[in-house]
C-alpha positions in Angstrom: 16.9 85.1 51.9 14.9 82.2 50.5 16.2 82.8 46.9 19.7 83.1 48.2 19.4 79.9 50.3 18.0 77.9 47.4 20.8 79.1 45.1 23.4 78.3 47.7 22.0 74.8 48.3 21.9 74.2 44.5 25.6 75.1 44.4 26.3 72.4 47.0 26.7 74.4 50.2 25.2 73.4 53.6 23.0 76.3 54.7 21.3 77.2 57.9 19.2 80.1 59.0 19.1 81.8 62.4 16.4 84.5 62.7 13.8 86.2 64.9 10.8 84.3 66.1 8.7 87.2 67.3 7.9 88.8 64.0 5.8 87.4 61.1 2.7 85.2 61.2 1.2 82.2 59.5 2.4 83.2 56.1 6.0 83.5 57.1 5.8 80.2 59.1 4.5 78.5 55.9 7.6 79.9 54.0 9.9 78.6 56.6 8.3 75.2 56.5 8.8 75.0 52.8 12.5 75.5 53.3 13.1 73.0 56.1 13.8 70.2 53.7 16.7 71.9 52.0 18.6 73.5 54.9 21.2 71.0 56.0 22.0 73.2 59.1 18.3 73.8 59.9 16.1 76.8 60.6 16.4 78.2 64.1 14.0 80.8 65.2 14.7 82.6 68.5 13.4 85.9 70.0 15.5 88.9 68.7 14.0 92.3 69.4 14.5 94.9 66.6 15.8 97.7 68.9 18.5 97.7 71.5 17.0 96.8 74.9 17.4 94.8 78.1 16.4 91.6 76.4 19.4 91.6 74.2 21.7 89.8 76.6 19.4 86.8 76.9 18.7 86.9 73.1 22.4 87.1 72.3 23.3 84.2 74.7 20.6 81.9 73.1 21.7 82.8 69.6 25.4 82.3 70.3 24.5 78.8 71.7 22.8 77.9 68.4 25.6 79.2 66.3 28.3 77.5 68.4 26.6 74.2 68.0 26.3 74.6 64.2 30.0 75.5 63.8 29.7 77.3 60.4 32.5 78.3 58.1 30.6 81.5 57.2 28.4 83.8 59.2 26.5 86.3 57.1 24.5 88.8 59.2 21.7 90.8 57.7 20.5 94.1 59.2 22.0 95.9 62.2 21.1 93.2 64.8 22.0 90.3 62.6 25.2 92.0 61.6 26.2 92.6 65.2 25.5 89.0 66.1 27.3 87.5 63.2 30.5 89.6 63.8 30.6 89.2 67.5 29.8 85.5 67.6 32.2 84.8 64.7 34.9 86.6 66.6 34.2 84.6 69.7 34.3 81.3 67.7 37.7 82.5 66.4 39.0 82.7 70.0 38.3 79.0 70.3 40.2 78.4 67.1 37.3 78.0 64.7 37.9 79.7 61.4 34.8 81.7 60.7 34.3 84.3 57.9 32.2 87.3 59.2 30.1 89.1 56.6 27.6 91.9 57.1 24.9 93.2 54.8 23.4 96.5 56.1 19.7 96.8 55.4 18.4 100.3 56.3 18.0 99.9 60.0 20.6 102.0 61.8 21.5 103.7 58.5 18.2 105.5 58.6 19.3 107.5 61.7 20.3 111.1 61.3 24.1 111.4 61.8 23.7 114.7 63.6 21.6 113.3 66.5 23.0 111.7 69.6 21.4 108.3 68.7 22.8 108.5 65.2 26.3 109.3 66.4 26.2 106.4 68.8 25.1 103.9 66.2 27.6 105.0 63.6 30.4 105.0 66.2 29.4 101.4 66.9 29.4 100.6 63.2 33.0 102.0 62.9 34.0 99.9 65.9 32.4 96.7 64.5 34.3 97.1 61.2 37.4 95.7 62.9 35.5 92.4 63.5 34.2 92.3 59.9 35.8 90.4 57.0 33.6 91.6 54.2 30.7 94.1 53.7 28.0 93.4 51.1 25.7 96.3 50.1 22.3 95.6 48.4 22.2 99.0 46.7 24.6 101.8 45.8 22.3 104.1 47.8 23.2 102.1 51.0 26.8 102.0 50.1 26.9 105.8 49.7 24.9 106.3 52.9 27.3 104.1 54.8 30.3 106.0 53.5 28.7 109.4 54.4 27.4 108.4 57.9 29.9 105.8 59.0 33.0 106.4 56.8 34.9 104.7 54.0 34.9 100.9 54.9 38.4 99.8 55.9 37.6 96.3 54.7 36.7 94.6 51.4 33.2 95.5 50.3 31.0 95.1 47.2 27.6 95.9 45.8 25.5 92.8 45.2 21.9 93.4 44.2 19.0 91.3 45.4 18.1 88.6 42.9 15.0 86.7 41.8 14.7 83.1 40.5 13.8 82.4 36.9 10.2 81.4 37.9 9.7 84.9 39.3 10.2 86.4 35.9 7.1 84.6 34.5 4.3 87.1 33.8 1.3 87.2 36.2 -2.1 87.6 34.6 -4.5 90.1 36.2 -7.8 88.5 37.4 -11.1 89.5 35.7 -12.8 92.3 37.6 -9.6 93.1 39.4 -9.1 96.2 41.5 -7.4 99.3 40.1 -4.5 99.5 42.6 -2.6 97.2 45.0 -0.5 98.0 48.1 1.4 95.0 49.4 3.8 95.1 52.4 4.2 96.0 56.0 1.5 98.1 57.5 3.7 100.8 59.0 4.0 104.5 58.2 7.6 104.1 56.9 6.1 102.1 54.0 3.5 104.7 53.2 0.1 103.0 53.5 -1.4 106.3 54.7 -0.1 108.0 51.5 -1.7 105.3 49.4 -5.1 105.7 51.1 -5.0 109.5 50.8 -4.0 109.3 47.1 -7.0 107.1 46.3 -9.4 109.8 47.2 -7.6 112.4 45.1 -7.2 110.0 42.1 -10.9 109.2 42.2 -11.7 112.9 41.9 -9.3 113.3 38.9 -10.8 110.2 37.2 -14.4 111.0 38.0 -15.0 107.6 39.5 -14.0 105.7 42.7 -10.6 104.0 42.6 -10.9 100.4 43.8 -8.0 99.1 45.8 -6.6 96.2 47.7 -4.2 96.4 50.7 -2.3 93.2 51.5 -0.2 92.8 54.7 -0.1 93.1 58.4 1.5 95.2 61.1 1.0 97.2 64.3 -0.5 100.2 62.4 -3.1 98.3 60.5 -6.0 99.5 62.8 -5.1 103.1 62.0 -5.4 102.4 58.2 -8.8 100.8 58.7 -9.9 103.9 60.5 -8.4 106.2 57.8 -10.3 104.3 55.1 -13.6 104.6 57.1 -13.0 108.3 57.8 -12.5 109.0 54.1 -15.5 107.0 53.0 -13.6 104.4 51.1 -15.0 101.3 52.8 -17.0 100.2 49.7 -13.9 100.5 47.4 -11.2 99.0 49.6 -10.3 95.4 50.6 -7.8 94.5 53.4 -6.3 91.1 53.0 -3.7 89.2 55.2 -0.2 88.5 53.9 0.0 86.2 50.9 2.6 85.3 48.2 3.4 88.4 46.2 2.6 86.8 42.8 -0.9 85.8 44.1 -1.5 89.4 45.2 -0.3 90.8 41.9 -3.3 89.2 40.1 -5.7 91.2 42.3 -5.1 94.6 40.6 -4.0 96.3 37.5 -1.4 98.6 39.1 1.0 98.0 42.0 2.0 101.0 44.2 5.0 101.2 46.5 4.6 104.5 48.4 7.5 104.1 50.9 9.1 107.0 52.7 12.4 105.1 53.0 13.8 101.9 51.5 17.0 100.1 50.9 16.5 97.7 47.9 13.0 96.4 48.3 12.3 93.0 46.9 8.6 93.9 46.2 9.7 96.3 43.5 11.8 93.7 41.7 9.1 91.0 42.1 6.4 93.4 40.6 8.5 94.3 37.6 9.7 90.7 37.0 6.0 89.6 37.0 5.3 92.1 34.2 3.1 94.3 36.3 2.9 98.1 35.9 3.8 100.0 39.1 4.3 103.4 40.7 7.1 103.7 43.3 8.7 106.4 45.3 12.2 107.4 44.2 13.7 106.6 47.6 16.7 104.4 48.6 17.8 102.0 45.9 14.5 102.1 44.0 15.9 104.4 41.2 18.7 101.9 40.6 16.0 99.5 39.5 14.0 101.8 37.3 16.8 104.1 36.2 17.2 107.6 37.5 14.6 110.0 36.0 12.1 107.2 35.3 8.5 108.7 34.9 7.3 105.9 37.1 9.0 107.4 40.2 7.4 110.0 42.5 8.1 111.6 45.9 6.3 110.1 48.9 3.4 112.6 48.5 -0.3 111.8 48.1 -0.9 114.4 45.5 2.0 113.2 43.3 0.8 109.6 43.7 -2.7 110.6 42.8 -1.6 112.4 39.6 0.5 109.4 38.5 -2.2 106.9 39.5 -4.9 108.7 37.6 -2.7 108.9 34.5 -1.7 105.2 34.7 -5.3 104.1 35.1 -6.6 106.4 32.3 -4.2 104.7 29.7 -2.8 101.5 31.1 -1.2 100.4 27.8 0.8 103.6 27.5 1.8 103.5 31.1 3.0 99.9 30.9 5.6 100.9 28.2 7.3 103.0 30.8 8.4 100.0 32.8 12.0 98.7 32.6 12.9 96.0 30.1 12.5 92.5 31.5 15.7 91.1 29.9 17.7 93.9 31.4 16.2 93.2 34.8 17.0 89.5 34.6 20.6 90.3 33.7 21.0 92.6 36.7 18.7 91.1 39.3 18.8 87.3 38.7 19.2 85.0 41.7 22.1 83.3 39.9 24.0 86.6 39.5 23.4 87.4 43.2 24.4 84.0 44.5 27.6 83.9 42.4 28.7 87.3 43.6 28.0 86.4 47.3 29.8 83.1 46.9 32.8 85.0 45.6 32.7 87.2 48.7 32.4 84.2 51.0 35.6 82.6 49.6 37.4 86.0 49.7 36.4 86.4 53.4 37.6 82.9 54.3 41.1 83.8 53.1 41.4 86.8 55.3 
């Protein structure tokens, strides 16, 4: 969102952000503060619970009040909740004769549900219903586009694939600190992202290498105490550091190898950021991640501790050989540059305004 906002501001657009206030911490607050000076329509944080619940009515009313006051030309909703708000509130503004383009970018969320379950059927029926209030769909990966088609149906409205993008500065290499750890996990501390897989794999990789594997875990989340307990139970306390959220490029310097052991993903920025920074990494071949590496890349594994341990021990045994398995930086920049992303999204905005 920050990269997109900066690119849109640079193109001369007046941009504002409306988002949840109950998630994130000091690090996220610092990022928002950095952006306040460039967002002409401001940054507005208000409580928005992730799941459907009784608080949604009050949350929706507050959010609609903010958006009504801003009177935007374009409402671009990200994720299931953001997408619902953007399309419903955009439609309400149209009733009062305000011309608003309504765009939606699915980001995992409801698309993770099983279409054979009652909950899944309900969510996908709602997605089909909401399509009539949508001017344009933007998918961040082909995986998500195909998942949408399979679970919701062929979109009856214009849609396009626009990959996440990084700024030119993010393609500068990050140098690893002296005496750095072997492996880094950075992200949310929740089982969906696989921290438990990472911790289990450290023990197995250490056995294969004949030495302890030193690791750093950066992030926060409700499941963090469980991972502390897992580390203690496995006797890894002397070889593991837990650190709070920090800028990704600062974290990259802390270890030789970055690991993304997620059980499910859409198109994770952390994978793009890692590769753009010239770091070697291991990632699970879930969601849109194979679209970044290329299908069949030897750097991809299943979300399994044994597979991760095998790959980790091989990568740490010969770092130079493993680094040559990473995608070409010039190719990454051509496909995942912020300028490419912003131009494609701008095109979608103007197309939606004509509908």
